[in-house]
Z-matrix of the N, CA and C atoms (Angstrom, degrees):
N
C 1 1.446
C 2 1.523 1 112.76
N 3 1.310 2 117.08 1 -14.79
C 4 1.459 3 119.02 2 -178.57
C 5 1.529 4 112.42 3 -92.84
N 6 1.327 5 117.91 4 13.66
C 7 1.459 6 122.18 5 176.25
C 8 1.521 7 108.54 6 -89.53
N 9 1.330 8 115.85 7 135.45
C 10 1.459 9 120.13 8 177.03
C 11 1.516 10 108.88 9 -124.34
N 12 1.324 11 115.40 10 129.59
C 13 1.458 12 121.94 11 175.17
C 14 1.524 13 107.46 12 -96.97
N 15 1.329 14 116.60 13 127.66
C 16 1.461 15 121.62 14 178.45
C 17 1.523 16 108.25 15 -125.78
N 18 1.327 17 115.59 16 128.55
C 19 1.460 18 122.41 17 174.40
C 20 1.520 19 106.69 18 -116.98
N 21 1.319 20 116.81 19 116.71
C 22 1.464 21 121.74 20 -179.61
C 23 1.516 22 109.86 21 -105.07
N 24 1.322 23 115.61 22 138.66
C 25 1.463 24 122.21 23 178.69
C 26 1.526 25 107.45 24 -112.33
N 27 1.335 26 116.01 25 124.06
C 28 1.457 27 121.69 26 -176.65
C 29 1.519 28 111.01 27 -114.78
N 30 1.313 29 115.58 28 148.06
C 31 1.459 30 122.32 29 170.78
C 32 1.521 31 107.38 30 -138.05
N 33 1.313 32 116.05 31 127.07
C 34 1.461 33 121.71 32 179.49
C 35 1.535 34 111.33 33 54.75
N 36 1.341 35 115.69 34 43.50
C 37 1.462 36 124.82 35 177.83
C 38 1.533 37 113.28 36 63.18
N 39 1.320 38 117.51 37 22.11
C 40 1.461 39 122.27 38 177.20
C 41 1.524 40 108.65 39 -124.70
N 42 1.327 41 116.24 40 131.14
C 43 1.455 42 119.79 41 178.19
C 44 1.527 43 108.47 42 -70.84
N 45 1.340 44 115.41 43 122.04
C 46 1.457 45 119.09 44 -178.49
C 47 1.525 46 112.05 45 -105.12
N 48 1.338 47 117.11 46 -28.38
C 49 1.464 48 120.55 47 -179.10
C 50 1.516 49 109.20 48 -155.53
N 51 1.335 50 114.86 49 158.63
C 52 1.461 51 120.50 50 -178.22
C 53 1.522 52 109.33 51 -148.57
N 54 1.349 53 114.80 52 139.93
C 55 1.461 54 120.44 53 169.53
C 56 1.515 55 107.33 54 -101.47
N 57 1.309 56 116.10 55 131.49
C 58 1.457 57 121.72 56 177.26
C 59 1.516 58 108.03 57 -121.25
N 60 1.324 59 116.68 58 126.69
C 61 1.459 60 119.84 59 -179.42
C 62 1.528 61 111.71 60 -68.18
N 63 1.325 62 118.07 61 -24.48
C 64 1.469 63 119.16 62 177.95
C 65 1.526 64 111.13 63 -72.46
N 66 1.331 65 117.71 64 -29.59
C 67 1.459 66 121.35 65 175.36
C 68 1.524 67 111.43 66 -88.16
N 69 1.330 68 116.06 67 -31.64
C 70 1.457 69 121.12 68 -178.53
C 71 1.505 70 114.07 69 77.69
N 72 1.339 71 116.25 70 20.28
C 73 1.460 72 119.96 71 -179.70
C 74 1.527 73 109.98 72 -157.13
N 75 1.340 74 114.76 73 171.69
C 76 1.456 75 121.72 74 176.05
C 77 1.527 76 109.70 75 -87.77
N 78 1.330 77 115.78 76 147.33
C 79 1.454 78 122.92 77 176.14
C 80 1.523 79 106.93 78 -127.59
N 81 1.328 80 117.01 79 131.74
C 82 1.456 81 121.59 80 179.27
C 83 1.513 82 111.49 81 -95.25
N 84 1.335 83 115.77 82 147.33
C 85 1.466 84 121.10 83 -179.26
C 86 1.518 85 113.18 84 -116.73
N 87 1.323 86 117.99 85 -12.90
C 88 1.454 87 122.92 86 176.15
C 89 1.518 88 107.79 87 -127.14
N 90 1.320 89 116.80 88 173.42
C 91 1.465 90 119.87 89 178.89
C 92 1.524 91 110.73 90 -59.43
N 93 1.329 92 115.44 91 -46.67
C 94 1.463 93 119.52 92 177.55
C 95 1.532 94 111.31 93 -66.13
N 96 1.315 95 116.56 94 -39.23
C 97 1.462 96 121.30 95 178.91
C 98 1.518 97 112.59 96 -63.22
N 99 1.316 98 117.09 97 -36.10
C 100 1.468 99 120.70 98 176.85
C 101 1.529 100 110.73 99 -63.85
N 102 1.335 101 116.50 100 -41.64
C 103 1.472 102 120.44 101 177.82
C 104 1.523 103 110.81 102 -64.29
N 105 1.327 104 116.21 103 -44.08
C 106 1.459 105 120.35 104 179.01
C 107 1.529 106 111.06 105 -64.43
N 108 1.323 107 116.94 106 -43.37
C 109 1.468 108 120.96 107 179.69
C 110 1.525 109 110.49 108 -60.92
N 111 1.325 110 117.05 109 -42.76
C 112 1.466 111 120.04 110 177.72
C 113 1.522 112 111.04 111 -62.50
N 114 1.314 113 116.23 112 -40.60
C 115 1.469 114 120.69 113 178.70
C 116 1.527 115 110.68 114 -63.83
N 117 1.327 116 116.88 115 -48.50
C 118 1.466 117 120.95 116 -179.24
C 119 1.525 118 111.41 117 -66.23
N 120 1.332 119 117.93 118 -38.09
C 121 1.465 120 121.05 119 179.85
C 122 1.526 121 112.29 120 -68.24
N 123 1.328 122 116.82 121 -22.58
C 124 1.464 123 119.79 122 179.21
C 125 1.524 124 112.50 123 -84.75
N 126 1.321 125 116.76 124 -3.57
C 127 1.465 126 122.13 125 -179.60
C 128 1.530 127 109.53 126 -105.48
N 129 1.335 128 117.68 127 103.24
C 130 1.474 129 120.07 128 -176.89
C 131 1.526 130 113.24 129 -60.87
N 132 1.325 131 117.85 130 -31.19
C 133 1.466 132 119.31 131 -179.70
C 134 1.532 133 111.32 132 -70.51
N 135 1.325 134 117.50 133 -34.25
C 136 1.468 135 120.96 134 177.36
C 137 1.524 136 110.25 135 -67.10
N 138 1.322 137 116.96 136 -43.75
C 139 1.468 138 120.32 137 178.91
C 140 1.524 139 110.78 138 -65.02
N 141 1.324 140 116.79 139 -41.18
C 142 1.466 141 120.18 140 179.55
C 143 1.523 142 110.71 141 -64.82
N 144 1.325 143 116.61 142 -38.56
C 145 1.471 144 120.60 143 179.28
C 146 1.519 145 110.86 144 -64.01
N 147 1.329 146 117.13 145 -44.12
C 148 1.469 147 120.62 146 -179.79
C 149 1.527 148 111.09 147 -67.71
N 150 1.330 149 117.12 148 -40.44
C 151 1.466 150 120.24 149 179.08
C 152 1.523 151 110.72 150 -65.36
N 153 1.338 152 117.22 151 -36.55
C 154 1.458 153 121.14 152 179.87
C 155 1.523 154 111.43 153 -69.65
N 156 1.322 155 117.76 154 -26.21
C 157 1.463 156 121.02 155 179.76
C 158 1.520 157 111.01 156 -62.03
N 159 1.324 158 116.86 157 -37.03
C 160 1.467 159 119.52 158 177.47
C 161 1.521 160 110.36 159 -59.96
N 162 1.320 161 116.90 160 -43.27
C 163 1.459 162 121.19 161 -179.45
C 164 1.526 163 111.91 162 -68.91
N 165 1.323 164 117.27 163 -43.93
C 166 1.465 165 120.30 164 -172.59
C 167 1.523 166 113.32 165 -80.74
N 168 1.316 167 117.91 166 -32.10
C 169 1.466 168 120.51 167 -176.08
C 170 1.522 169 111.07 168 -102.98
N 171 1.300 170 116.62 169 -56.77
C 172 1.465 171 119.98 170 -172.95
C 173 1.525 172 112.68 171 -67.11
N 174 1.319 173 116.92 172 -55.36
C 175 1.458 174 119.62 173 -175.94
C 176 1.527 175 111.77 174 -67.55
N 177 1.319 176 116.50 175 -31.47
C 178 1.470 177 119.76 176 177.61
C 179 1.528 178 109.78 177 -65.00
N 180 1.315 179 117.49 178 -44.33
C 181 1.459 180 121.30 179 -176.46
C 182 1.517 181 113.73 180 -77.79
N 183 1.314 182 118.94 181 -25.36
C 184 1.461 183 120.19 182 179.07
C 185 1.510 184 110.74 183 -67.40
N 186 1.322 185 117.58 184 -30.29
C 187 1.456 186 120.78 185 177.70
C 188 1.524 187 111.79 186 -68.40
N 189 1.321 188 117.46 187 -24.07
C 190 1.454 189 121.65 188 178.79
C 191 1.526 190 110.71 189 -68.74
N 192 1.331 191 116.68 190 -39.23
C 193 1.466 192 121.05 191 179.93
C 194 1.514 193 109.44 192 -73.55
């Protein structure tokens, strides 16, 4: 339960938005990033895909260690 999946979206070497599995949603850090985060958060399939990544990638690989 203490594993966190983070997906960061960058533009021009600046982080504009991030998905955090502990929050379960995207957070924007720039004006454009806020618009993108709102768009992605309004898409249930995008949120489900990101949440599933924690289960399929992170938890699968932690058992290997």
